[in-house]
TIRO-2110 file (N, C-alpha, C; in Angstrom, 1 decimal):
// TIRO-2110
0.0, -22.0, -15.1, N, 1, A
1.5, -21.1, -14.9, CA, 1, A
1.1, -20.3, -13.6, C, 1, A
2.0, -20.1, -12.7, N, 2, A
1.9, -19.5, -10.9, CA, 2, A
2.3, -18.0, -11.6, C, 2, A
1.4, -17.0, -11.0, N, 3, A
1.6, -15.8, -11.2, CA, 3, A
2.9, -15.1, -10.2, C, 3, A
3.4, -14.4, -11.0, N, 4, A
4.9, -13.9, -10.2, CA, 4, A
4.3, -12.9, -8.9, C, 4, A
5.2, -13.4, -7.8, N, 5, A
4.7, -12.7, -6.5, CA, 5, A
5.8, -11.6, -6.2, C, 5, A
4.9, -10.7, -6.1, N, 6, A
5.6, -9.0, -6.1, CA, 6, A
5.4, -8.7, -4.3, C, 6, A
5.7, -7.8, -4.0, N, 7, A
5.6, -7.4, -2.5, CA, 7, A
4.2, -6.8, -2.7, C, 7, A
3.5, -7.0, -1.5, N, 8, A
2.4, -6.6, -1.0, CA, 8, A
2.3, -5.8, 0.3, C, 8, A
1.6, -5.0, 0.4, N, 9, A
1.1, -4.5, 1.7, CA, 9, A
-0.2, -4.5, 2.5, C, 9, A
-0.6, -5.9, 2.3, N, 10, A
-1.9, -6.3, 3.0, CA, 10, A
-1.7, -6.4, 4.2, C, 10, A
-0.8, -6.8, 4.9, N, 11, A
-0.6, -6.7, 6.2, CA, 11, A
-0.6, -5.3, 7.1, C, 11, A
0.1, -4.4, 6.5, N, 12, A
-0.2, -3.2, 7.0, CA, 12, A
-1.4, -2.7, 6.8, C, 12, A
-2.2, -2.8, 5.8, N, 13, A
-3.2, -2.2, 5.2, CA, 13, A
-4.2, -2.8, 6.4, C, 13, A
-4.3, -4.3, 6.5, N, 14, A
-5.0, -4.6, 7.8, CA, 14, A
-5.1, -4.0, 9.1, C, 14, A
-3.8, -3.1, 9.4, N, 15, A
-3.7, -2.6, 10.7, CA, 15, A
-4.3, -1.2, 10.8, C, 15, A
-4.5, -0.6, 9.3, N, 16, A
-5.1, 0.8, 9.6, CA, 16, A
-6.7, 0.7, 10.2, C, 16, A
-7.0, 1.6, 10.7, N, 17, A
-8.2, 1.7, 11.8, CA, 17, A
-9.3, 2.2, 10.5, C, 17, A
-10.6, 1.4, 10.8, N, 18, A
-11.2, 1.3, 10.1, CA, 18, A
-11.9, 2.7, 9.5, C, 18, A
-11.7, 3.7, 10.5, N, 19, A
-12.3, 5.1, 10.2, CA, 19, A
-11.4, 5.8, 9.1, C, 19, A
-9.9, 5.1, 9.2, N, 20, A
-8.9, 5.7, 8.4, CA, 20, A
-8.5, 5.5, 6.9, C, 20, A
-9.5, 4.5, 6.7, N, 21, A
-9.2, 3.6, 5.6, CA, 21, A
-9.4, 4.4, 4.1, C, 21, A
-10.3, 5.2, 4.3, N, 22, A
-10.4, 6.2, 2.9, CA, 22, A
-9.5, 7.1, 3.0, C, 22, A
-9.1, 7.9, 4.0, N, 23, A
-8.2, 9.0, 3.9, CA, 23, A
-6.8, 8.3, 3.7, C, 23, A
-6.4, 6.9, 4.2, N, 24, A
-5.3, 6.3, 3.8, CA, 24, A
-4.8, 5.9, 2.5, C, 24, A
-6.0, 5.4, 2.0, N, 25, A
-6.0, 5.1, 0.4, CA, 25, A
-5.8, 6.3, -0.3, C, 25, A
-6.9, 7.4, -0.3, N, 26, A
-6.5, 8.7, -1.0, CA, 26, A
-4.9, 9.4, -0.7, C, 26, A
-4.6, 9.2, 0.4, N, 27, A
-3.1, 9.7, 0.3, CA, 27, A
-2.0, 9.0, 0.0, C, 27, A
-2.5, 7.6, -0.3, N, 28, A
-1.4, 6.7, -0.9, CA, 28, A
-1.6, 6.9, -2.4, C, 28, A
-2.6, 7.2, -3.0, N, 29, A
-2.8, 7.2, -4.4, CA, 29, A
-2.2, 8.7, -4.7, C, 29, A
-2.6, 9.9, -3.8, N, 30, A
-2.0, 11.2, -4.2, CA, 30, A
-0.4, 11.3, -4.3, C, 30, A
0.0, 10.6, -3.3, N, 31, A
1.5, 10.6, -3.2, CA, 31, A
2.0, 9.7, -4.2, C, 31, A
1.8, 8.9, -4.6, N, 32, A
2.1, 8.1, -5.8, CA, 32, A
1.9, 8.6, -7.0, C, 32, A
1.1, 9.5, -7.1, N, 33, A
0.8, 10.1, -8.4, CA, 33, A
-0.2, 9.0, -9.2, C, 33, A
-1.0, 8.5, -8.7, N, 34, A
-1.8, 7.7, -9.3, CA, 34, A
-3.1, 8.3, -9.4, C, 34, A
-4.3, 7.9, -9.9, N, 35, A
-5.7, 8.5, -10.0, CA, 35, A
-6.8, 7.3, -9.8, C, 35, A
-6.6, 6.2, -10.0, N, 36, A
-7.5, 5.3, -10.0, CA, 36, A
-7.4, 4.2, -8.7, C, 36, A
-8.5, 3.7, -8.3, N, 37, A
-8.8, 2.9, -7.3, CA, 37, A
-7.9, 1.6, -7.6, C, 37, A
-7.9, 1.6, -9.0, N, 38, A
-7.3, 0.0, -9.6, CA, 38, A
-5.7, 0.1, -9.4, C, 38, A
-5.2, 1.2, -9.5, N, 39, A
-3.6, 1.5, -9.4, CA, 39, A
-3.3, 0.9, -7.9, C, 39, A
-4.1, 1.5, -6.9, N, 40, A
-4.0, 1.2, -5.5, CA, 40, A
-4.1, -0.3, -5.4, C, 40, A
-5.3, -0.7, -5.7, N, 41, A
-5.4, -2.2, -5.4, CA, 41, A
-4.4, -3.3, -5.8, C, 41, A
-4.0, -2.8, -7.0, N, 42, A
-2.9, -3.8, -7.6, CA, 42, A
-1.7, -3.6, -7.2, C, 42, A
-1.5, -2.5, -6.5, N, 43, A
-0.1, -2.4, -5.6, CA, 43, A
-0.5, -3.3, -4.4, C, 43, A
-1.5, -3.1, -4.0, N, 44, A
-1.9, -3.5, -2.3, CA, 44, A
-1.7, -5.3, -2.5, C, 44, A
-2.4, -5.5, -3.4, N, 45, A
-2.1, -7.3, -3.7, CA, 45, A
-1.0, -7.7, -4.4, C, 45, A
0.2, -6.7, -4.7, N, 46, A
1.3, -7.1, -5.5, CA, 46, A
1.1, -7.9, -6.8, C, 46, A
0.2, -7.1, -7.5, N, 47, A
0.1, -7.3, -9.0, CA, 47, A
1.1, -6.5, -9.8, C, 47, A
1.5, -5.5, -9.2, N, 48, A
2.2, -4.5, -9.7, CA, 48, A
3.5, -4.5, -8.8, C, 48, A
4.7, -4.7, -9.1, N, 49, A
6.0, -4.5, -8.4, CA, 49, A
6.1, -3.1, -8.2, C, 49, A
6.6, -3.0, -6.9, N, 50, A
6.7, -1.3, -6.4, CA, 50, A
8.1, -1.2, -6.8, C, 50, A
8.3, 0.3, -7.2, N, 51, A
9.8, 0.6, -7.2, CA, 51, A
10.1, 1.0, -5.7, C, 51, A
11.3, 1.5, -5.5, N, 52, A
11.9, 1.5, -4.2, CA, 52, A
11.3, 3.1, -3.9, C, 52, A
11.0, 3.7, -4.6, N, 53, A
10.3, 5.1, -4.3, CA, 53, A
9.1, 4.7, -3.9, C, 53, A
8.5, 4.1, -4.5, N, 54, A
6.9, 3.6, -4.3, CA, 54, A
7.0, 2.8, -2.7, C, 54, A
7.7, 2.1, -2.6, N, 55, A
7.9, 1.3, -0.9, CA, 55, A
7.9, 2.4, 0.0, C, 55, A
9.1, 3.3, -0.3, N, 56, A
9.2, 4.2, 0.8, CA, 56, A
8.4, 5.3, 1.1, C, 56, A
7.2, 5.5, 0.2, N, 57, A
6.2, 6.5, 0.1, CA, 57, A
5.0, 5.9, 0.8, C, 57, A
5.0, 4.7, 0.6, N, 58, A
4.1, 4.1, 1.1, CA, 58, A
4.3, 3.6, 2.7, C, 58, A
5.5, 3.4, 3.3, N, 59, A
6.0, 3.3, 4.4, CA, 59, A
5.7, 4.6, 5.3, C, 59, A
6.0, 5.5, 4.5, N, 60, A
5.9, 6.9, 5.1, CA, 60, A
4.4, 7.4, 5.2, C, 60, A
3.6, 6.8, 4.6, N, 61, A
2.2, 7.0, 5.0, CA, 61, A
1.7, 6.3, 5.7, C, 61, A
1.9, 4.7, 6.0, N, 62, A
1.9, 4.0, 6.8, CA, 62, A
2.1, 4.8, 8.4, C, 62, A
3.2, 4.8, 8.6, N, 63, A
3.9, 5.6, 9.7, CA, 63, A
2.8, 6.7, 10.2, C, 63, A
2.3, 7.5, 9.0, N, 64, A
1.7, 8.7, 9.5, CA, 64, A
0.3, 8.3, 10.2, C, 64, A
-0.2, 7.1, 10.0, N, 65, A
-1.3, 6.3, 10.6, CA, 65, A
-1.2, 5.5, 11.7, C, 65, A
0.3, 5.4, 12.1, N, 66, A
0.5, 4.7, 13.3, CA, 66, A
1.0, 3.1, 12.8, C, 66, A
1.3, 2.9, 11.6, N, 67, A
1.7, 1.5, 11.5, CA, 67, A
3.2, 1.4, 10.9, C, 67, A
3.8, 1.0, 11.7, N, 68, A
5.5, 0.7, 11.5, CA, 68, A
5.9, -0.6, 11.6, C, 68, A
5.1, -1.5, 11.8, N, 69, A
5.7, -3.1, 11.8, CA, 69, A
5.0, -4.0, 10.7, C, 69, A
5.3, -5.0, 10.5, N, 70, A
4.8, -6.1, 10.0, CA, 70, A
4.0, -5.3, 8.6, C, 70, A
4.3, -4.4, 7.9, N, 71, A
3.5, -3.9, 6.8, CA, 71, A
3.7, -4.9, 5.6, C, 71, A
4.8, -5.4, 5.1, N, 72, A
4.8, -6.1, 4.0, CA, 72, A
4.4, -7.7, 4.3, C, 72, A
3.9, -8.1, 3.1, N, 73, A
3.3, -9.4, 3.0, CA, 73, A
1.8, -9.5, 3.2, C, 73, A
1.4, -10.8, 3.2, N, 74, A
0.0, -11.3, 3.2, CA, 74, A
-0.5, -11.5, 4.4, C, 74, A
END
């Protein structure tokens, strides 16, 4: 059985500078109100579907780190 495919932000994540990765992940977690790395990675890889609010927050954090294009998808 094929797994449902939800929106991922792997493309955008790959554009974050290596020195900013930890800060980016922490900021996304904080902004979304989650406390575990698992919650971050489940959303990163599209295992949990994002709400419109979560998508907007993630886009805002990406913009802070200079990533504004090709955020969504693998």
